[in-house]
C-alpha positions, 0 to 999 in steps of 0.5 A: 523486533528483528526476530519477528521479521526473520520469522516472517522470512522463515515461515514464508520459505517452509510453509505450504500455501495451505498452512500459510493461510492458517499461520497468518490468520492466527496472527491477524484473524480479525484483520484479514478478509478471505478473497475467493472471488475478488468481484464482491462488494465487501472487497471494495473500499468502505463507501458506507455513510459515515456517522462522523467525519475526521478533519485532521490529526496531531500525532506524537510517537513516543519511544517506549517499549512498546512504542506509544502513540498519542493522537489528537483527532478533530471530529465533526459532523457527529450524528451519534453519541456512540461512534466507531473508529477503525484501528489495526488490532495490533495496537491496544488503546489505553485511554481516550479523552475529550476536553480532559474528560476520560471517555468509555470505549470498547475495543474489539478486533479492529473496531474501537467504539467510543461513547461521547459526552456530546455530539458537538465538534470536538477533539479526541485524544487517543493513547495506544501502543503496539509492536505492529504485525509481521508485515508492519513492525513497530519498534525502536529499530524497525517501523513500517507504517505506510499510509495504506495501513491503518495505524491511525484511527479512521472512520473507514472499515476497509481491511488492511490485508487480503488473501488473493489465491492464498497469497497475503497482500495489502488491499489493492484499492486507493485509500482516502487520507486525512491530513496530519497538521502536526507530527512529532516522533522520539525515534531517530533516523525516521523516514517520513513521506508526506504528500497530499494528506497521506503520511507514511513512517519508515525506519530500518537499515536504509542507505539514502542517496539523492539523485536528480532531486529524488531521494532513494532509500534502499536497504543496506543489504541491497544497496551495493547491488541496486545500480542506477535506480534513477534510471531503472525506476524513476526515468522509466516510470516517468516515460510510462506516465507520459505514454499513458497520458498521451494514449488515454488523454489523462494528465498525471504529473507524478514526479517523485521526491522520495522513493523507498524500496521495501522488502515484501514480507509475504508467502509469495513475493513474486511480481504483483500489481500492488508492488508500486504505490504512487502517492503524488511525489512519494513512492513505495516500491516492494521488492522480493526479499528472497532474490539471490542478488548474486544471480540477478542484479537488483536493478533488473528486478526494479526494472520489472517492478516498474514496467509491470506495476506502474500502469495499475498504480496510475489507475488505482484511484478508479479501481473498485470491486466491479472493475478489479478484474478488468483493471488487472487485465488492462494493466498487463496490456498497457505494459505490453503496449508501452514496451512494443511502442517504446522499444522496451524488452519484457523479460520472461518474469514479466511476460509470465506474470502478465499471461496469468492475468490475461484471458485466452482470447488476449494471449496474442495481444503482443502480436497484434497491430498497434491499431488493434491493441489501441482499440482493445485498450481504450474499450477496457479503459472506458469500461473501468472508468464507467464502472468507477 
C-alpha cells in the first residue's frame, strides 16, 4: 500500500548502509544475491539446461485484496515429471491445474516445484496472489511489474535483486521474455508496455502526455518540473543510438513509443547504469525520488540519466559476468566520447559517477585525442563482444 512505499523512502533516508542490507534481506531474504565480487558466474543470467520450455502465457489479473493472478502457461519439451518454476516469493501460489486436474506442488522461497501427471505438452493454470515488495508493489493503487521482475512463473533462476557495494539494485543483465498471447486486468488506469514478448504493467499517480508519437508517463508530483522530456530524453537518446551505430557499426533502431519515468526505491538512488531499460519501443527510466526539485530541475536529472545510462542499455544484451566490469568502464567512456564529439556538456554529477567506474589509467580519457579515444573504445567493445 501507500504506506509501504513511504516506508521505503523513510528507511532509505535514516538507515546506515550496514543496516540497510539487514533491512532489505529481512524482507527479501530468498530473493537477494550478495555481490561482493561481481565477476562471478552465479551473477549471470541462468544458462543451465532447462528441463522444459515455456511457449507462451495467458494472464488474468483480478482486482482483490490482495491482487489475484490466474496465469495459463503452455509448457513443452518436458523432460521430467517434477519441474521447477521460479516466481518471486512475494506471490503465494494457491493452486496449479492441468487439464482440470489439480496438481501437487511445493513452494519454497522463489521456487515452485510441480509434480505433473505426464510429460506431454500441456497447459498449466497457476493461481496466486500477493502484494509485491517495497520495490515492486502490487495493490489497487500502485503496481510496478516490469518485464525484468519475476511476476510470472518462469524457468530461469536469475535473481530479481542484487546488492552491489551495499546498494540494492535490479539484476543488470538482459532478461529473455516469453510472449503473452492474451492479457486481461480488472484494475483501471493501468499502463501496459508490451514489446517483443516483454510485458510490463504499471499503475500509479501518473500524468500521460503524447509528444511526437511518444507517450510520456510522469508521476504527478514531478509533472510540472519535467520540462520537455521529448528533448532531454528521447532526442538525446536517439542521438546517442545513432552515434553508437556509426562508431561501432551496429544497427540499433530503438525508437520509443512509451516512456515511463519511475521513482528508484533503494538506499542509494544516485546515477546508475541500470537507470535506463530499453525494450525496443518501450522504455523505463528510473529517477532519484529524493531530488529537491526546487533546487534542481527534473529535466536536468533526466538529461544526466540519458547521457550516462543509455550506452550500457544498448549493450545490455551482451553483458555477462565475464565482461561486466569492462562493460561498465566502456559505458562511461562512450558517454565521454559522445559528449566530446557532439558538443554535450557533462555536468559534475555525471563526471563524478564515471570517474568511480574508471581505472586510474583511464582517468584522463576526456583529454585524449579522438583517435586515441577510439582505439581504447574499440578494443574494449571487441573484448565485450568476444566474452559474450
